C-alpha positions in Angstrom: -32.9 0.9 17.4 -29.9 0.2 15.2 -27.3 3.0 15.3 -25.3 2.8 12.0 -22.2 4.4 13.5 -21.7 1.5 15.9 -19.0 -1.0 15.4 -20.4 -3.1 12.5 -21.6 -6.6 13.0 -21.2 -7.1 9.3 -18.9 -5.7 6.6 -20.0 -6.2 3.0 -17.2 -5.9 0.4 -18.2 -5.2 -3.2 -15.4 -5.3 -5.9 -16.3 -2.8 -8.6 -14.9 -2.5 -12.1 -17.0 -0.2 -14.3 -20.1 -0.8 -12.1 -21.6 2.7 -12.1 -25.0 1.4 -13.2 -25.2 -1.7 -11.1 -24.2 0.1 -7.9 -27.2 2.4 -8.2 -29.5 -0.6 -7.9 -27.4 -3.0 -5.7 -26.6 -0.6 -2.9 -30.2 0.4 -2.0 -31.2 -3.2 -2.2 -28.4 -4.3 0.1 -29.0 -1.5 2.6 -32.7 -2.2 2.7 -32.2 -5.9 3.5 -29.4 -5.3 6.1 -31.4 -2.6 7.9 -34.2 -5.1 8.4 -31.7 -7.4 10.2 -31.4 -4.7 12.9 -27.6 -4.9 13.3 -25.0 -2.3 12.5 -23.2 -2.8 9.2 -20.8 -1.2 6.7 -20.5 -1.5 2.9 -17.0 -1.2 1.3 -17.0 -0.6 -2.4 -13.5 -1.2 -3.9 -13.2 0.7 -7.1 -10.7 -1.4 -9.2 -9.4 1.3 -11.4 -12.7 1.7 -13.2 -12.8 3.8 -16.4 -16.4 4.9 -15.8 -18.0 6.9 -13.0 -17.9 4.1 -10.4 -16.0 6.3 -7.9 -18.3 9.3 -8.4 -21.5 7.3 -8.2 -20.2 5.6 -5.0 -19.4 9.0 -3.4 -22.9 10.2 -4.3 -24.4 7.2 -2.7 -22.6 7.9 0.6 -24.7 11.0 1.0 -27.7 8.9 1.3 -26.0 5.8 2.9 -23.3 7.0 5.2 -22.3 3.4 6.1 -20.6 3.2 2.7 -16.8 3.4 2.4 -15.0 3.8 -0.9 -11.5 2.3 -1.5 -10.0 3.2 -4.9 -7.2 1.2 -6.5 -5.1 3.4 -8.8 -5.3 1.0 -11.7 -7.2 -2.1 -12.7 -5.5 -4.9 -10.7 -8.2 -7.6 -10.9 -11.0 -9.0 -8.8 -8.7 -10.8 -6.4 -6.8 -7.6 -5.6 -10.0 -5.6 -5.1 -11.6 -8.2 -2.8 -8.4 -8.5 -0.8 -8.2 -4.8 -0.3 -11.8 -4.7 1.0 -11.6 -7.7 3.2 -8.4 -6.4 4.9 -10.0 -3.0 5.5 -13.2 -4.4 6.9 -14.2 -3.8 10.6 -17.2 -6.1 10.9 -17.3 -9.1 13.1 -18.3 -11.0 10.0 -17.2 -10.1 6.5 -19.1 -10.9 3.3 -17.9 -10.3 -0.3 -20.5 -10.2 -3.0 -20.7 -9.1 -6.6 -22.3 -5.8 -7.8 -24.5 -7.7 -10.2 -26.1 -9.5 -7.2 -26.4 -12.8 -9.1 -26.6 -14.2 -5.6 -29.0 -11.9 -3.7 -28.1 -10.4 -0.4 -31.1 -12.2 0.9 -29.1 -15.4 0.7 -26.9 -14.1 3.5 -29.0 -15.7 6.2 -28.1 -19.2 4.9 -24.4 -18.4 5.4 -24.9 -16.6 8.7 -26.5 -19.7 10.3 -23.3 -21.7 9.6 -21.1 -19.0 11.2 -23.2 -17.9 14.1 -24.9 -21.2 15.1 -22.8 -24.0 13.8 -19.3 -22.6 14.6 -17.9 -22.6 11.1 -15.3 -20.0 10.3 -16.1 -19.5 6.7 -19.3 -20.1 4.7 -19.3 -20.1 0.9 -22.2 -19.9 -1.5 -22.4 -22.8 -3.9 -24.2 -23.5 -7.2 -23.2 -27.1 -7.3 -24.5 -28.8 -4.1 -27.9 -30.2 -3.4 -30.4 -27.5 -2.9 -28.8 -24.9 -5.1 -31.0 -23.1 -7.6 -29.2 -21.9 -10.8 -31.2 -19.8 -13.2 -30.7 -18.7 -16.8 -27.1 -20.1 -17.0 -26.0 -20.6 -20.7 -24.6 -24.0 -21.7 -21.1 -22.7 -22.4 -20.8 -21.3 -18.8 -22.0 -24.6 -17.4 -19.4 -26.5 -19.4 -16.7 -24.0 -18.5 -17.6 -24.3 -14.8 -17.4 -28.1 -14.9 -14.0 -28.1 -16.6 -12.7 -25.5 -14.2 -14.0 -27.4 -11.2 -12.3 -30.6 -12.5 -9.0 -28.8 -13.0 -9.2 -27.3 -9.5 -9.9 -30.6 -7.9 -7.1 -32.3 -9.8 -4.5 -29.6 -9.3 -4.9 -28.0 -5.9 -8.1 -28.4 -4.0 -10.3 -31.5 -3.4 -13.7 -31.6 -1.7 -15.2 -28.3 -3.0 -18.0 -28.5 -5.5 -18.0 -24.8 -6.4 -15.1 -22.5 -5.6 -16.2 -19.6 -7.8 -19.6 -18.4 -6.5 -19.0 -14.7 -5.7 -20.8 -14.9 -2.3 -18.6 -15.8 0.6 -18.7 -14.8 4.3 -16.3 -15.4 7.1 -15.4 -14.3 10.6 -13.2 -11.2 10.8 -10.3 -13.0 12.3 -10.3 -15.6 9.5 -10.3 -12.9 6.8 -7.4 -11.2 8.5 -5.4 -14.4 8.6 -6.3 -15.7 5.2 -6.2 -12.7 2.8 -2.6 -11.5 3.5 -1.5 -14.9 2.2 -3.6 -14.7 -1.0 -1.3 -13.9 -3.9 -3.7 -14.1 -6.8 -5.2 -10.8 -8.2 -7.3 -12.7 -10.7 -11.0 -13.8 -10.7 -10.0 -17.2 -9.5 -8.4 -15.9 -6.2 -11.2 -17.9 -4.4 -9.3 -21.1 -5.1 -6.2 -19.8 -3.3 -8.3 -18.3 -0.5 -9.7 -21.8 0.2 -6.4 -23.5 0.0 -5.0 -21.1 2.6 -8.1 -21.5 4.8 -7.7 -25.3 4.6 -4.0 -25.1 5.5 -4.8 -22.8 8.5 -7.4 -25.3 9.8 -10.5 -23.2 9.4 -13.9 -24.9 9.2 -15.6 -24.1 5.9 -19.2 -24.8 5.0 -20.4 -25.0 1.4 -24.0 -23.7 1.3 -26.5 -24.0 -1.5 -27.7 -20.7 -2.8 -29.9 -19.3 -5.6 -27.9 -17.8 -8.4 -29.2 -15.9 -11.5 -26.9 -15.5 -14.5 -26.3 -11.9 -15.6 -25.3 -11.8 -19.3 -23.6 -8.4 -18.7 -20.6 -10.2 -17.0 -17.3 -8.4 -16.5 -15.5 -11.8 -16.9 -15.3 -12.8 -20.6 -15.2 -16.4 -21.8 -12.7 -17.0 -24.6 -9.6 -19.1 -25.4 -7.1 -16.6 -24.1 -8.9 -16.4 -20.7 -9.2 -20.2 -20.5 -5.4 -20.6 -21.0 -4.8 -17.9 -18.4 -7.0 -19.7 -15.9 -5.1 -22.9 -16.2 -1.8 -21.1 -16.0 -3.0 -19.3 -12.8 -4.1 -22.6 -11.2 -0.6 -24.0 -11.7 0.9 -20.7 -10.3 -1.4 -21.0 -7.2 -0.2 -24.5 -6.7 3.4 -23.4 -6.8 2.8 -20.3 -4.7 1.1 -22.3 -2.0 3.3 -25.4 -2.4 0.3 -27.7 -1.9 0.2 -31.4 -2.4 -1.6 -33.3 -5.2 -4.2 -32.3 -4.4 -4.7 -30.6 -1.1 -7.7 -32.2 0.8 -10.0 -29.8 2.5 -12.1 -29.8 5.6 -14.1 -32.9 4.9 
């Protein structure tokens, strides 16, 4: 029988900004699936300075699910900062970060786990852009934005990755502890820098096709101001990591 106070095999990190409603649905679903795996786990919710009752809802959920830990950032710092805080606080042998909207369901974890546990990869990333991926209900403007961003990423900093931005990535604990202290981006495109650092450190990374369902209630808006900010951040990441043109990955 699984004892949930044991050293966790898996830590699940959920960055949360104004996620009081989604957490009420996501947490029970995640717990149900992970309990079926029969291995000890923990869930770390990182409250990124939310203006709603995200912190209170999470605390209430701990009464039913004692494997939950809450980390609260004193102001809204960005998804990258929230994920970094959770990944560095994680105790599990493997560490997954996933979004509260569960656009990629926790059930997709098994696909990533195979790469880490059986095929000796250090990091496994969910992808919506490789053969076998199933992307559902994605609007045309998001498809276009994703393609333009992917092109910019490949040209500026990181070659060989079809989808850097799927919010479903798992890695070995030691990789997380090595990579995330070097990630300087607090923004939603911190994944790019994370992968640049992972490549530089020599970690083996697997890009794994997953099922992804678009949630129209996104916390990341699409507008001109954000687009300009994304390109500026790509250039900043390039400077911060002093990468070549572009850095080739684990291929």
